[in-house]
C-alpha positions in Angstrom: 0.0 0.0 0.0 1.2 3.6 -0.6 2.9 5.1 2.4 1.5 7.9 4.5 2.7 11.4 3.5 4.4 13.9 5.8 2.3 16.6 7.5 1.7 19.4 5.1 2.8 22.2 7.4 6.3 20.6 7.7 6.6 20.3 3.9 5.5 23.9 3.4 8.2 25.2 5.7 10.9 23.1 4.0 12.9 24.3 1.0 11.6 22.3 -2.0 14.1 21.4 -4.7 13.2 21.2 -8.4 11.4 17.9 -9.1 13.3 15.4 -11.4 11.2 14.7 -14.5 11.9 11.5 -16.3 10.6 10.2 -19.7 10.4 6.6 -20.8 9.3 5.6 -24.2 8.8 2.3 -25.9 6.3 0.8 -28.5 2.8 1.8 -27.5 3.9 3.5 -24.2 5.0 6.9 -23.1 5.6 7.3 -19.3 6.4 10.7 -17.8 7.4 10.5 -14.1 7.5 13.6 -11.9 9.4 12.9 -8.6 8.0 15.7 -6.4 8.5 14.4 -2.9 6.6 13.0 -1.1 4.4 12.4 -4.2 5.5 10.9 -7.5 3.2 11.5 -10.4 2.9 9.2 -13.4 1.5 10.4 -16.7 0.9 7.3 -18.9 -0.1 7.2 -22.6 -0.9 3.7 -23.7 -1.7 2.8 -27.3 -2.2 -0.7 -28.8 0.7 -2.2 -30.6 0.2 -4.1 -33.9 -2.1 -7.1 -33.4 -2.0 -6.7 -29.6 -4.9 -8.0 -27.7 -6.8 -6.0 -25.1 -5.6 -8.5 -22.5 -2.0 -7.9 -23.4 -2.5 -4.1 -23.4 -4.1 -4.3 -19.9 -1.2 -6.4 -18.8 1.3 -3.8 -20.0 -0.5 -1.2 -17.9 -0.6 -3.4 -14.8 3.2 -4.0 -15.1 4.0 -0.3 -15.1 1.6 0.5 -12.2 2.5 -2.5 -10.0 6.2 -2.1 -10.4 5.9 1.4 -9.0 3.1 0.7 -6.4 1.1 3.4 -8.1 -2.6 4.3 -7.6 -4.6 5.4 -10.6 -6.4 8.7 -9.9 -7.8 9.3 -13.5 -8.1 7.0 -16.5 -9.7 7.7 -19.8 -10.2 5.2 -22.5 -11.0 6.2 -26.1 -12.6 3.4 -28.1 -15.9 2.1 -29.6 -18.5 1.5 -26.9 -18.8 -2.1 -28.3 -15.3 -2.7 -27.0 -16.0 -1.4 -23.5 -17.2 -4.7 -21.8 -14.1 -6.7 -22.9 -11.7 -3.9 -22.2 -13.1 -3.1 -18.7 -13.0 -6.8 -17.9 -9.4 -7.1 -18.9 -8.4 -4.0 -16.9 -10.2 -5.3 -13.8 -8.4 -8.6 -14.0 -5.0 -7.2 -14.8 -5.1 -4.4 -12.2 -7.0 -6.4 -9.6 -8.9 -3.2 -8.6 -12.4 -3.6 -7.3 -12.8 0.2 -7.6 -11.7 0.4 -11.2 -12.2 3.9 -12.5 -12.5 4.6 -16.2 -14.1 7.4 -18.1 -15.0 5.7 -21.4 -15.3 7.8 -24.5 -16.4 6.6 -27.9 -13.4 7.9 -29.6 -12.8 5.4 -32.4 -9.3 4.5 -33.6 -7.8 6.2 -36.6 -6.5 2.8 -37.8 -7.5 -0.9 -37.3 -6.8 -1.2 -33.5 -9.6 -2.3 -31.1 -9.3 0.9 -29.1 -7.6 4.2 -29.9 -5.7 4.3 -26.6 -5.8 5.3 -22.9 -4.4 7.9 -20.7 -3.6 7.4 -17.0 -2.7 9.9 -14.2 -1.4 7.9 -11.2 0.4 8.7 -8.0 2.7 6.9 -5.7 3.7 8.0 -2.2 0.5 9.4 -0.6 -2.4 7.6 0.9 -5.1 7.8 -1.7 -8.7 7.8 -0.5 -11.4 6.3 -2.7 -15.0 7.5 -2.2 -18.1 6.5 -4.2 -20.7 9.3 -4.2 -23.6 10.2 -6.6 -22.6 7.2 -8.7 -19.2 8.6 -9.4 -15.8 7.5 -8.1 -13.6 10.0 -6.3 -9.8 9.7 -5.7 -8.5 12.1 -3.0 -4.9 12.7 -2.0 -2.6 15.3 -0.5 0.8 16.5 -1.8 3.2 19.1 -0.3 1.0 22.0 -1.1 -2.6 21.0 -1.7 -5.4 18.6 -1.4 -6.5 17.0 -4.7 -9.7 15.4 -5.8 -10.4 13.8 -9.1 -14.0 12.9 -9.9 -14.3 10.2 -12.6 -17.0 9.2 -14.9 -19.9 11.4 -13.7 -23.1 10.2 -15.4 -26.7 11.3 -15.0 -29.3 9.0 -13.4 -32.1 10.1 -15.7 -30.7 9.1 -19.1 -34.1 9.5 -20.6 -34.4 13.2 -19.6 -33.7 16.0 -22.1 -30.0 16.5 -22.7 -29.8 19.9 -21.0 -31.5 18.4 -17.9 -28.9 15.6 -17.9 -26.1 18.2 -18.1 -27.5 20.1 -15.1 -27.7 16.8 -13.2 -24.1 16.0 -14.0 -22.9 19.4 -12.8 -24.9 19.2 -9.7 -23.5 15.7 -9.0 -20.0 17.2 -9.5 -20.9 19.9 -6.9 -22.1 17.2 -4.5 -19.0 15.0 -5.0 -16.7 17.9 -4.2 -18.7 18.7 -1.1 -18.0 15.2 0.1 -14.3 15.8 -0.4 -14.6 19.1 1.6 -14.2 21.2 -1.6 -16.3 23.5 -3.7 -16.7 24.1 -7.4 -14.5 27.2 -7.1 -11.6 24.8 -6.7 -12.2 23.0 -10.0 -9.0 23.2 -12.1 -9.8 21.0 -15.1 -13.0 19.5 -16.6 -13.6 17.1 -19.4 -17.1 16.8 -21.0 -17.9 14.2 -23.6 -21.3 14.8 -25.2 -23.3 12.4 -27.3 -24.4 14.2 -30.5 -22.6 17.3 -29.4 -23.6 19.6 -32.3 -27.3 19.0 -31.7 -27.2 20.6 -28.2 -23.8 22.2 -27.5 -25.4 25.7 -27.2 -27.8 24.3 -24.6 -24.9 22.7 -22.7 -23.0 26.0 -22.6 -26.1 27.8 -21.2 -26.5 25.2 -18.5 -22.8 25.3 -17.6 -22.8 29.1 -17.5 -25.8 29.1 -15.2 -24.4 26.5 -12.8 -20.9 28.1 -12.7 -22.4 31.5 -12.1 -24.5 30.2 -9.2 -21.3 28.8 -7.7 -19.6 32.1 -8.3 -17.0 30.9 -10.7 -15.7 34.1 -12.3 -14.1 34.5 -15.7 -10.6 34.9 -14.3 -10.9 31.6 -12.4 -12.6 29.2 -14.8 -11.2 25.7 -15.2 -9.4 24.5 -18.3 -11.8 22.2 -20.2 -12.3 19.9 -23.1 -15.7 19.4 -24.7 -16.0 17.0 -27.6 -18.5 14.6 -29.0 -18.2 11.0 -27.6 -20.9 8.5 -26.6 -20.6 6.5 -23.4 -21.7 2.9 -22.6 -24.5 4.1 -20.4 -26.3 5.8 -23.3 -26.4 9.1 -21.4 -26.3 12.5 -23.1 -22.9 13.1 -21.6 -20.2 11.9 -19.2 -17.8 14.1 -17.4 -14.7 14.1 -15.2 -13.1 16.9 -13.1 -10.0 17.7 -11.1 -10.1 20.1 -8.1 -7.3 21.5 -6.0 -7.4 23.1 -2.6 -4.2 24.7 -1.2 -3.2 23.7 2.3 -2.5 27.4 3.0 -5.6 29.5 2.0 -3.4 32.5 1.5 -1.5 30.8 -1.3 -2.8 30.7 -4.9 -1.5 27.6 -6.7 -3.8 27.6 -9.8 -3.6 30.4 -12.3 -5.6 31.0 -15.4 -3.5 31.3 -18.5 -4.7 33.2 -21.6 -4.0 32.2 -25.2 -1.7 34.8 -26.8 -3.3 34.1 -30.2 -7.0 33.7 -29.3 -9.7 35.5 -27.5 -11.0 34.2 -24.1 -13.5 31.4 -24.6 -16.2 33.2 -22.5 -16.2 35.9 -25.3 -18.2 33.5 -27.4 -20.2 31.7 -24.7 -18.0 28.9 -23.4 -17.2 29.0 -19.7 -13.6 27.8 -19.6 -10.0 29.1 -19.5 -7.7 28.5 -22.4 -5.3 26.9 -20.0 -4.4 26.8 -16.3 -1.1 26.5 -14.6 -0.6 24.5 -11.3 2.4 25.5 -9.2 3.2 22.3 -7.5 6.0 21.5 -5.2 9.1 21.5 -7.3 7.4 21.7 -10.7 4.8 23.6 -12.8 2.0 21.8 -14.7 0.2 23.5 -17.6 -3.2 22.1 -18.5 -4.2 23.3 -22.0 -7.9 23.1 -22.9 -9.2 21.6 -26.1 -7.7 23.9 -28.7 -8.7 24.3 -32.4 -8.2 26.6 -35.4 -10.1 29.6 -33.9 -9.1 33.2 -34.8 -8.6 36.0 -32.3 -12.2 37.2 -33.1 -13.6 33.8 -32.2 -14.3 32.7 -35.8 -13.1 29.4 -37.4 -10.0 29.7 -39.4 -9.1 27.7 -42.6 -12.6 26.2 -43.1 -12.4 23.0 -45.1 -8.6 22.8 -45.0 -7.6 20.1 -42.5 -3.8 20.5 -43.0 -4.1 24.3 -42.4 -6.3 23.8 -39.3 -3.7 21.3 -37.9 -0.9 23.8 -38.5 -2.8 26.7 -37.0 -4.0 24.7 -34.0 -0.5 23.6 -33.2 0.8 27.2 -33.5 -1.8 28.3 -31.0 -0.9 25.5 -28.5 2.8 26.3 -29.0 2.2 29.9 -28.1 0.4 29.0 -24.9 3.3 26.7 -24.0 5.8 29.4 -24.8 4.0 32.0 -22.7 4.8 29.7 -19.7 8.4 29.0 -20.8 7.5 25.6 -22.1 7.7 23.8 -25.4 6.3 20.6 -26.9 9.2 18.8 -25.3 7.5 19.4 -22.0 4.2 17.7 -22.9 3.3 14.8 -20.7 -0.2 13.9 -22.1 -2.0 14.9 -25.2 -5.1 13.9 -27.2 -5.6 14.6 -30.9 -9.3 14.6 -32.0 -10.1 14.2 -35.7 -13.4 14.5 -37.4 -12.3 12.0 -40.0 -9.9 9.1 -39.5 -8.4 9.8 -42.9 -7.0 13.1 -41.6 -4.7 11.4 -39.0 -1.8 11.0 -41.5 -1.8 14.8 -41.9 -1.1 15.2 -38.2 1.7 12.5 -38.5 3.1 14.6 -41.3 3.1 17.7 -39.0 4.8 15.7 -36.3 7.6 14.6 -38.6 8.1 18.1 -40.1 8.3 19.6 -36.6 10.4 16.8 -35.0 7.5 15.8 -32.7 7.3 12.0 -33.4 7.8 11.3 -29.7 4.8 13.4 -28.5 2.9 11.4 -25.9 -0.5 11.3 -27.7 -3.7 9.4 -28.3 -5.2 9.9 -31.8 -8.9 9.4 -31.9 -12.0 10.2 -34.0 -14.5 12.4 -32.1 -16.9 15.1 -33.1 -15.7 18.7 -32.4 -17.8 21.6 -31.2 -18.3 23.3 -34.5 -19.3 21.7 -37.8 -16.4 23.5 -39.6 -13.7 22.5 -37.2 -11.9 19.4 -38.3 -9.1 19.0 -35.7 -8.6 19.7 -32.0 -5.9 19.0 -29.5 -5.7 19.0 -25.7 -2.5 18.6 -23.7 -0.7 18.7 -20.4 2.9 19.8 -19.9 5.3 19.7 -16.9 8.5 21.5 -16.1 10.7 21.5 -13.1 11.2 24.8 -11.2 
């Protein structure tokens, strides 16, 4: 079992050295390890190798986690919903985890694999508390500077209700889950929303989110980073969601900062309640969480309509500018997801990677609908850098 962490007050008074960040890469696996005592974070990107079975894929994941005595705090799997039962069964058996947490998103592979891939955020060192509430699974832990709570796979109970009503229920469930953890929605740092048939009701979703966030007093300068794409879930609900909240041990210290996009307008300017990115100032390292980013001009309009290659180029320029604003580059990326409207467009992104020497980017490529009919590509990413 993970060991108990040191009292926060002792850690806060100690001088904290820059955290060593290590990268390990092999076929179908990228592992970024951040050794920020007393907590080590693992960011894992796992993709199927050629002709690899789901059982073998789950076994590879188990080998990494068990060798490090790590506890998963967030796991997202992108794949057809038809593959969910067999994949989840294989993961339960391999990980021997009765509280298996997975946010499943129907993000189909860009090639012939069974699933597109999976992303895992895990920790080793602290005692991680698992709580089930409102049908969701919470993982709660402390590091040197803050309490963390990740709420996984939030689904509505009333899956036959109208989509906006389901969205409101999901957000209210999130509020209730955070209350169980002793936290509030003001402390949400990152959200992920996967909407079935997104284009049919994305405007309604934004109105519901705006209303709930306003009632919880989330202001424009403190909105979480977010991703909102189209992806069905095995429950048949209108949406599924996940969130990460952070509460500093010292209320006088601000650890999470909203980061603007140097080349885009704020998302609330066109009705979406999220920050372009947020930075977390952890013990010994900084972590940048970049929201779902696409080819959107400074005035909020879509750029390069109908030209996938140009949209990929522009999107990656925008993401690079956000990274640069925080003294980071693509070399600092620890997790990323590329969303394509068409699987046939994936080779164009591979071409971008080769031309920009980014073939080692830790990324899952998947087919998901994007929030505008004229957007053909989107990327989200996380990056880490020692301080």
